[in-house]
N, C-alpha and C positions, 0 to 999 in steps of 0.2 A: 573567545574568552575562556579562561580557565573555569572549570565546573563550579568551584566555590565562589566565583565572582559573578555568577549569573543570578538573576532574580529568582526568588523562591518558587514563583509560579512556573517559570521556564523549567527549573529543575524537576518539578513534579509532573508537568504535562508532557514534556518532551525528553524524558530521560532515554538514553541510548538503548537500554535493555527493553523498554516497552516499545519504542519505535522499531527496533530490530525484530521483536516478536511479531508486530503487526506486518512488517514486510515479509517475514518468514511465512506467515499464514497466507499472504497473497501468493507467494511463490508456490506453496503447496496447492492452493486452489488452481493455479495455472497448470500445474503438472497433472492434475486430475483430468484435464482436457487435452493437454499437449505435453507429453513426457520429455520434449526437447528442452524445456525450461523457458523462463520469461526473458525477453530482451531487456537489457538494463534500462533503456530509455523509458519503458513503461513503468518501471518500479518507482520512478520519481513522481508519478501521479497517485500512488497508493495513499500516502500519508495525508495529502490534502483532502482526499475523499473520505477517509476513515476517521480522521481526528476532528473534522469540522462537523459539529452535531447535526446541523441542518442537512447536509449532504448524506451523512451516515444514516439518518432516519429515513430519508427518501428511499435510499437503496435497501435498507432493512425492511421497509414496508412493502417492497415489491421484489422479493428475491427470485421469483419465477419469471419475472418480466425481463426482456432484453434490456441491457444497459443503455443502448442507443435510444430505445423507445422511452425509457425512464427519463433520460436527460431531455429528450424532446418534450415530454409532458411536464417537466419541472425545470424550466429555464432559470429559475432562481439559483440552481446549483452552479451556474456558470458565472454568477456575479462575483468578481474579484478572484476567480479561480487561478488565473495565470499568476497573480501576485502571491496567492497562497502557495503555489508550487515553488516559486522562487524563495519565499520566506522559509519554507520547510525543507528545502534542499540540504542545508547543513545538518539538520537533524537526521535526515535519511542517510547521509554519509556517515554520521556517527553511529547510527544503528547498524549499517552494513559493516563498519569497522569492528564493532563488537561481535557481530555474527561471524565475521572472518576470523577474528581472534579465537573463537570457539570452533572453528572448522565446520560451521553449520551450513555452508553452501559452497558450491564450486562454480567456477566460471569456465564455460566451454570455449573452444577456440573462436567460435563466431560471436562471442559476447553475451551468451545467454546464461542466466543464473539458474542453477538447479540445487534443490535442497539435498543435504546429506542426511539420510535416514538415521534416526536414533540420537540426534544431537540436541533436539528441542523436544520437550514433553508434548505428546500428542493431545492430551486433554486440555480443553479450553477452560481455564479457571481465572478467578480474580473477581473484581467488583463487577456489577452489572454493566457499567460503562466500558470497562476494559474487555469484557466478554463480547459486548456489542461491536467494539472496534475490530476484534479478531474475527468475528463471524462475517462482518461486512468485508473485511480484507479478503477472506476466502471467496466470497461472492465476486468481488472485483477481479480477483485473479482468474476465476473461471470465465467470467465474461470477457476479459481481455483475450483469453485463449480462444474463445468462440469467435470473437471478431477477427482475430488472426491478421490484422493489418494495423501497424503502428500509425500510419498516416491517418487512417480513419479515426482512430482513437484520439489522436492529438487534434485533429480538425474538429471533431465533435465537442471537445472541451475548450476549443478556442485558444489552444496553446501552440506556438510555433517551436518545433524542436531546435 
């Protein structure tokens, strides 16, 4: 749908600039642990974890805990997760489109996404909710890098690639 034909709530909650920023923060977090960049397939799990308040709060409340352990202790995070991934995929693509338009990331030959330094402001600003989303995105990126296995991540969240 054209942007002006979308409901007001969708335009506010899922605008490409914000979704792109959340994705960018996850890529930065991943690169803190693994400078090779994040595999594209993992990026599609970022928005469903960061934008859904319940999942975001669980992750924010245990930033030093391993993500796999956090999911094991909080199975409510998995309820409807695969559906959220599918529903938020178009918004992730729009966010990536905006990031690509601004040359904010590069794609390596093996399909990994790497941030381009200096293209997105380093400081995390905004409302408390948007700051929370950005911080959790960084945590998720770091945890995905620590896990270092896409199959394990997808299996943990009950999603088939």
